[in-house]
Residue frames relative to the residue before (quaternion, step in Angstrom):
aa qw qx qy qz dx dy dz
X 1.0000 0.0000 0.0000 0.0000 0.00 0.00 0.00
X 0.5241 -0.6444 0.4637 0.3084 3.64 -1.04 0.87
X 0.4588 -0.6486 0.5095 0.3303 3.57 -1.05 0.65
X 0.5092 -0.6487 0.4747 0.3075 3.55 -1.15 0.67
X 0.2732 -0.7886 0.5322 0.1422 3.53 -0.71 1.11
X 0.6343 -0.5049 0.3926 0.4342 3.56 -1.21 0.27
X 0.6188 0.5888 -0.3317 0.4004 3.59 1.05 -0.70
X 0.7791 0.2662 -0.1233 0.5540 3.55 1.04 -0.85
X 0.3806 0.7588 -0.4585 0.2630 3.61 1.28 0.05
X 0.6650 0.5067 -0.3117 0.4516 3.57 0.84 -0.96
X 0.6739 0.4800 -0.3086 0.4692 3.61 0.76 -0.97
X 0.6726 0.4913 -0.3279 0.4459 3.64 0.91 -0.81
X 0.6529 0.5004 -0.3214 0.4690 3.63 0.90 -0.90
X 0.6792 0.4720 -0.3045 0.4725 3.63 0.79 -0.92
X 0.6493 0.5069 -0.3357 0.4569 3.64 0.82 -0.81
X 0.7054 0.4412 -0.2871 0.4748 3.57 0.81 -0.87
X 0.5772 0.5612 -0.3739 0.4606 3.58 1.05 -0.50
X 0.6667 0.4911 -0.2847 0.4830 3.53 1.00 -0.92
X 0.6329 0.5163 -0.3297 0.4735 3.62 1.00 -0.68
X 0.6288 0.5346 -0.3081 0.4731 3.53 0.99 -0.94
X 0.6999 0.4478 -0.2964 0.4709 3.62 0.74 -0.90
X 0.6494 0.5005 -0.3299 0.4679 3.60 0.96 -0.75
X 0.6513 0.5075 -0.3311 0.4567 3.65 0.97 -0.65
X 0.6374 0.5309 -0.3295 0.4509 3.59 1.15 -0.36
X 0.3731 -0.7295 0.4945 0.2900 3.59 1.21 -0.32
X 0.7485 -0.3636 0.2542 0.4929 3.57 -0.86 -0.87
X 0.2293 0.8039 -0.5154 0.1886 3.49 1.11 0.62
X 0.6163 -0.5361 0.4114 0.4043 3.57 -1.34 0.43
X 0.7989 -0.2879 0.2418 0.4695 3.42 -1.42 -0.30
X 0.3649 -0.7271 0.5455 0.2013 3.54 -1.09 0.74
X 0.4341 -0.6585 0.5528 0.2687 3.54 -1.22 0.50
X 0.5968 -0.5591 0.4436 0.3666 3.62 -1.10 0.62
X 0.6836 0.4968 -0.2905 0.4489 3.59 0.83 -1.01
X 0.5899 0.5321 -0.3690 0.4824 3.66 1.15 -0.54
X 0.6449 0.5169 -0.3278 0.4576 3.54 0.96 -0.77
X 0.6568 0.4921 -0.3037 0.4840 3.60 0.90 -0.89
X 0.6565 0.4860 -0.3369 0.4683 3.66 0.89 -0.71
X 0.6040 0.5379 -0.3453 0.4760 3.59 1.07 -0.84
X 0.6398 0.5069 -0.3456 0.4629 3.67 0.86 -0.78
X 0.6533 0.4929 -0.3301 0.4704 3.67 0.89 -0.75
X 0.6819 0.4782 -0.2963 0.4675 3.60 0.86 -1.04
X 0.7105 0.4170 -0.2658 0.5007 3.69 1.09 -0.51
X 0.5057 -0.6895 0.4026 0.3268 3.59 1.19 0.33
X 0.4782 0.6154 -0.4617 0.4236 3.57 0.92 0.99
X 0.0898 0.8406 -0.5294 0.0714 3.59 0.85 0.95
X 0.6275 0.5444 -0.3346 0.4449 3.59 1.13 -0.86
X 0.6477 0.5023 -0.3400 0.4611 3.61 1.00 -0.57
X 0.6116 0.5478 -0.3209 0.4721 3.52 1.14 -0.77
X 0.6673 0.4940 -0.3001 0.4697 3.51 0.98 -0.85
X 0.6092 0.5509 -0.3254 0.4686 3.57 1.09 -0.76
X 0.6418 0.5217 -0.3020 0.4740 3.61 1.00 -0.90
X 0.7131 0.4756 -0.2391 0.4562 3.54 0.74 -1.15
X 0.6316 0.5351 -0.3545 0.4347 3.65 1.06 -0.44
X 0.7741 0.3049 -0.1781 0.5254 3.68 1.07 -0.21
X 0.3683 -0.7739 0.4710 0.2089 3.60 -0.41 1.17
X 0.6005 0.5586 -0.3549 0.4487 3.59 1.15 -0.59
X 0.6296 0.5222 -0.3131 0.4826 3.56 1.11 -0.76
X 0.6390 0.5356 -0.3135 0.4544 3.51 0.90 -0.91
X 0.6816 0.4702 -0.2884 0.4808 3.59 0.87 -1.03
X 0.6512 0.5300 -0.3213 0.4380 3.62 0.89 -0.73
X 0.6944 0.4478 -0.2778 0.4900 3.58 0.92 -0.85
X 0.6012 0.5352 -0.3606 0.4712 3.57 1.07 -0.56
X 0.6610 0.5127 -0.3025 0.4569 3.53 0.94 -0.86
X 0.6350 0.5165 -0.3130 0.4817 3.59 1.05 -0.84
X 0.6965 0.5040 -0.2729 0.4317 3.55 0.87 -0.96
X 0.6075 0.5502 -0.3217 0.4740 3.56 1.33 -0.50
X 0.6078 0.5592 -0.3729 0.4227 3.59 1.11 -0.19
X 0.6612 -0.4909 0.4017 0.4006 3.50 -1.32 0.38
X 0.6340 -0.5877 0.3703 0.3400 3.52 -1.03 0.98
X 0.7172 0.4523 -0.2761 0.4526 3.60 0.81 -1.02
X 0.6133 0.5629 -0.3446 0.4338 3.56 1.15 -0.72
X 0.6534 0.5148 -0.2765 0.4812 3.51 1.06 -1.00
X 0.6308 0.5164 -0.3320 0.4746 3.63 1.00 -0.75
X 0.6207 0.5265 -0.3337 0.4756 3.61 0.99 -0.82
X 0.6630 0.4962 -0.3246 0.4570 3.61 0.81 -0.88
X 0.6534 0.5119 -0.3107 0.4632 3.58 0.93 -0.85
X 0.6532 0.4982 -0.3293 0.4655 3.58 1.03 -0.73
X 0.6222 0.5304 -0.3302 0.4717 3.58 1.09 -0.75
X 0.6397 0.5209 -0.3055 0.4756 3.61 0.99 -0.81
X 0.6635 0.5016 -0.3130 0.4585 3.53 0.95 -0.94
X 0.6215 0.5341 -0.3219 0.4742 3.62 1.06 -0.77
X 0.6659 0.4897 -0.3050 0.4730 3.63 0.93 -0.89
X 0.6588 0.4844 -0.3281 0.4730 3.62 0.88 -0.85
X 0.6129 0.5408 -0.3493 0.4581 3.59 1.00 -0.68
X 0.6573 0.4978 -0.3200 0.4667 3.59 0.94 -0.82
X 0.6761 0.4680 -0.3287 0.4646 3.59 0.91 -0.76
X 0.6246 0.5649 -0.3131 0.4390 3.53 1.08 -0.83
X 0.6165 0.5614 -0.3459 0.4303 3.55 1.09 -0.73
X 0.6680 0.5157 -0.3105 0.4376 3.65 1.18 -0.31
X 0.6963 0.4914 -0.2391 0.4652 3.49 1.33 -0.52
X 0.4674 -0.6816 0.4707 0.3089 3.67 -0.59 1.01
X 0.7317 0.3641 -0.2932 0.4960 3.51 -0.92 0.86
X 0.7499 0.3041 -0.1863 0.5572 3.58 0.95 -0.88
X 0.5433 0.6244 -0.4286 0.3624 3.65 1.11 -0.34
X 0.6246 0.5292 -0.3523 0.4536 3.61 1.04 -0.67
X 0.6399 0.5124 -0.3255 0.4711 3.61 0.97 -0.77
X 0.6323 0.5296 -0.3245 0.4631 3.56 0.96 -0.92
X 0.7154 0.4508 -0.2656 0.4631 3.64 0.76 -1.05
X 0.6417 0.5111 -0.3507 0.4517 3.54 1.08 -0.58
X 0.7105 0.4422 -0.2627 0.4803 3.65 0.92 -0.77
X 0.7829 0.1552 -0.0731 0.5980 3.62 1.12 -0.68
X 0.0657 -0.8601 0.5044 0.0384 3.60 0.46 1.09
X 0.7903 0.3258 -0.1551 0.4952 3.56 1.11 -0.59
X 0.8058 0.1761 -0.0950 0.5574 3.55 1.21 0.35
X 0.7476 0.4472 -0.2841 0.4005 3.53 -1.38 -0.34
X 0.6363 0.4593 -0.3760 0.4927 3.59 1.09 0.43
X 0.5205 -0.6390 0.4716 0.3137 3.43 -1.10 0.68
X 0.4595 -0.6697 0.4907 0.3155 3.56 -0.93 0.77
X 0.6490 -0.4850 0.3811 0.4454 3.55 -1.28 0.20
X 0.6297 0.5303 -0.3478 0.4487 3.62 0.93 -0.80
X 0.6541 0.5064 -0.3384 0.4486 3.68 0.89 -0.84
X 0.6437 0.5070 -0.3306 0.4684 3.58 1.06 -0.77
X 0.6208 0.5423 -0.3287 0.4611 3.55 1.09 -0.81
X 0.6084 0.5568 -0.3388 0.4528 3.60 0.96 -0.86
X 0.6842 0.4917 -0.2749 0.4632 3.53 0.83 -1.02
X 0.6678 0.5003 -0.2962 0.4647 3.58 0.91 -0.96
X 0.6877 0.5003 -0.2906 0.4385 3.54 0.85 -0.92
X 0.5808 0.5725 -0.3337 0.4728 3.48 1.19 -0.81
X 0.6766 0.5001 -0.2770 0.4642 3.60 0.81 -1.16
X 0.7200 0.4561 -0.2639 0.4516 3.64 0.77 -0.93
X 0.6266 0.5713 -0.3364 0.4096 3.61 1.11 -0.60
X 0.3415 -0.7312 0.5105 0.2971 3.59 1.05 -0.73
X 0.5196 0.6365 -0.4140 0.3917 3.55 1.24 0.06
X 0.3718 -0.7231 0.5410 0.2148 3.54 -1.27 0.46
X 0.8104 0.1242 -0.0841 0.5664 3.55 1.19 -0.35
X 0.1572 -0.7456 0.6289 0.1547 3.49 -1.36 0.29
X 0.2831 -0.7364 0.5954 0.1520 3.57 -1.07 0.76
X 0.3022 -0.7467 0.5715 0.1567 3.55 -0.91 1.02
X 0.0393 -0.8017 0.5963 -0.0149 3.61 -0.66 1.18
X 0.2078 -0.7575 0.6069 0.1211 3.50 -1.00 0.90
X 0.0406 0.7875 -0.6126 0.0537 3.54 -0.78 1.06
X 0.7182 -0.4186 0.3134 0.4591 3.59 -1.33 0.05
X 0.6914 0.4778 -0.2823 0.4626 3.64 1.13 -0.51
X 0.7199 -0.3801 0.2608 0.5190 3.56 1.26 -0.04
X 0.6540 -0.4735 0.4151 0.4193 3.50 -1.27 -0.61
X 0.0992 -0.7638 0.6363 0.0434 3.52 -1.05 0.88
X 0.1605 -0.7416 0.6332 0.1527 3.58 -1.17 0.60
X 0.1802 -0.8072 0.5621 0.0038 3.50 -0.52 1.37
X 0.4060 -0.6976 0.5389 0.2410 3.60 -0.85 0.98
X 0.1950 -0.7119 0.6588 0.1455 3.51 -1.17 0.67
X 0.7907 0.0397 -0.0979 0.6030 3.52 -0.15 1.35
X 0.5925 0.5746 -0.4120 0.3859 3.53 -1.27 0.06
X 0.6746 -0.5235 0.3800 0.3555 3.54 -1.49 -0.02
X 0.7320 0.4190 -0.1951 0.5005 3.57 1.13 -0.77
X 0.4577 -0.6859 0.5062 0.2526 3.54 -1.27 0.36
X 0.8304 0.0104 0.0536 0.5545 3.59 0.84 -1.07
X 0.4119 -0.7057 0.5150 0.2591 3.52 -0.91 0.87
X 0.4205 -0.6867 0.5281 0.2697 3.59 -1.06 0.80
X 0.2009 -0.7549 0.6204 0.0692 3.59 -0.96 0.95
X 0.2176 -0.7976 0.5515 0.1114 3.64 -0.50 1.16
X 0.8169 0.0980 -0.0397 0.5670 3.67 0.91 -0.59
X 0.1910 -0.8501 0.4808 0.0988 3.55 0.29 1.33
X 0.5492 0.6428 -0.3713 0.3839 3.54 1.17 -0.59
X 0.7936 0.3022 -0.1157 0.5152 3.60 1.04 -0.87
X 0.3129 0.7833 -0.4810 0.2394 3.51 1.31 0.25
X 0.6542 0.5196 -0.3246 0.4435 3.54 0.82 -0.96
X 0.6444 0.5407 -0.2896 0.4567 3.58 0.95 -1.00
X 0.7026 0.4658 -0.2752 0.4623 3.56 0.83 -1.05
X 0.6329 0.5116 -0.3300 0.4783 3.66 0.96 -0.66
X 0.6364 0.5306 -0.3151 0.4629 3.53 1.00 -0.84
X 0.6629 0.5062 -0.2903 0.4691 3.54 0.94 -0.97
X 0.6582 0.4932 -0.3168 0.4725 3.65 0.95 -0.78
X 0.6402 0.5175 -0.3341 0.4590 3.56 1.06 -0.61
X 0.6842 0.4901 -0.2871 0.4574 3.51 1.00 -0.94
X 0.6639 0.4752 -0.2971 0.4951 3.61 1.17 -0.40
X 0.4841 -0.6960 0.4146 0.3306 3.56 1.31 -0.03
X 0.4604 0.6808 -0.4350 0.3678 3.53 1.28 0.44
X 0.7232 0.1573 -0.1253 0.6607 3.53 1.36 -0.35
X 0.1982 -0.7275 0.6260 0.1990 3.54 -1.26 0.27
X 0.3173 -0.7629 0.5365 0.1717 3.56 -1.03 0.76
X 0.0711 0.7612 -0.6393 0.0830 3.49 -1.10 0.85
X 0.3640 -0.6888 0.5738 0.2526 3.63 -1.38 -0.05
X 0.3668 -0.6668 0.5790 0.2926 3.52 -1.21 0.55
X 0.7829 -0.3785 0.2524 0.4244 3.56 -1.36 0.02
X 0.7024 0.4495 -0.2593 0.4872 3.58 1.21 -0.48
X 0.5634 -0.6244 0.3660 0.3985 3.54 1.33 -0.05
X 0.4370 0.6835 -0.4550 0.3672 3.51 1.29 0.30
X 0.5311 -0.6368 0.4544 0.3255 3.65 -1.08 0.66
X 0.1013 -0.7332 0.6713 0.0403 3.49 -1.14 0.99
X 0.1454 -0.7606 0.6295 0.0634 3.47 -1.10 0.84
X 0.1408 -0.8138 0.5618 0.0466 3.60 -0.67 1.10
X 0.4183 -0.7144 0.5194 0.2118 3.48 -0.87 1.14
X 0.2513 -0.8067 0.5204 0.1237 3.57 -0.80 1.03
X 0.6606 -0.4963 0.3962 0.4003 3.58 -1.30 0.46
X 0.6291 0.5406 -0.3315 0.4495 3.62 0.99 -0.86
X 0.6511 0.5156 -0.3219 0.4545 3.58 0.94 -0.89
X 0.6600 0.5107 -0.3190 0.4492 3.61 0.94 -0.94
X 0.6441 0.5442 -0.3008 0.4455 3.55 1.05 -0.85
X 0.6304 0.5445 -0.2838 0.4750 3.46 1.15 -0.97
X 0.6715 0.4974 -0.2995 0.4604 3.57 0.80 -1.03
X 0.6576 0.4988 -0.3076 0.4734 3.65 0.91 -0.84
X 0.7158 0.4441 -0.2838 0.4581 3.64 0.81 -0.92
X 0.7247 0.4164 -0.2540 0.4867 3.62 1.10 -0.59
X 0.3606 -0.7621 0.4639 0.2720 3.58 1.33 -0.04
X 0.2287 0.8005 -0.5305 0.1596 3.56 0.81 0.87
């Protein structure tokens, strides 16, 4: 079996943590040592070694396992949905994402355009302005003045999704207007997915 690399370690650990929790059914909280033994019994010694080599990882897994079974499964489902959304942007993985989640968990075309426009503008923030003509997203800094909105009806939904995925951060200006801040994660995602 191939050794677990740092590049795939997170996905391996989270996937196996999910399998471990699912195998326990509705059982109470699991013990960290039970998880490690399950890894050995399931022929994942290299993942066990990877976990044990990093104290932050050990602490994080212990904290997750101390949570209620249903709460942990909800968090794993949320992470799965977020990974599917990210995967939908990367060629090769987009087919897997759309195959597993044909009716959701994928970023809309408008959400992708928002990220791409943000990256190309050089701006770090946009300000949401409501006028009689509708909603405008004005860049604060950068090369462009206003972001193009292709589907105003679903703009709020797309912005909310991007915030939930950590691709934008939400704040308010001094007047209480919505500010959206472009994150480093979003920039890296746009570059890796060639949006």
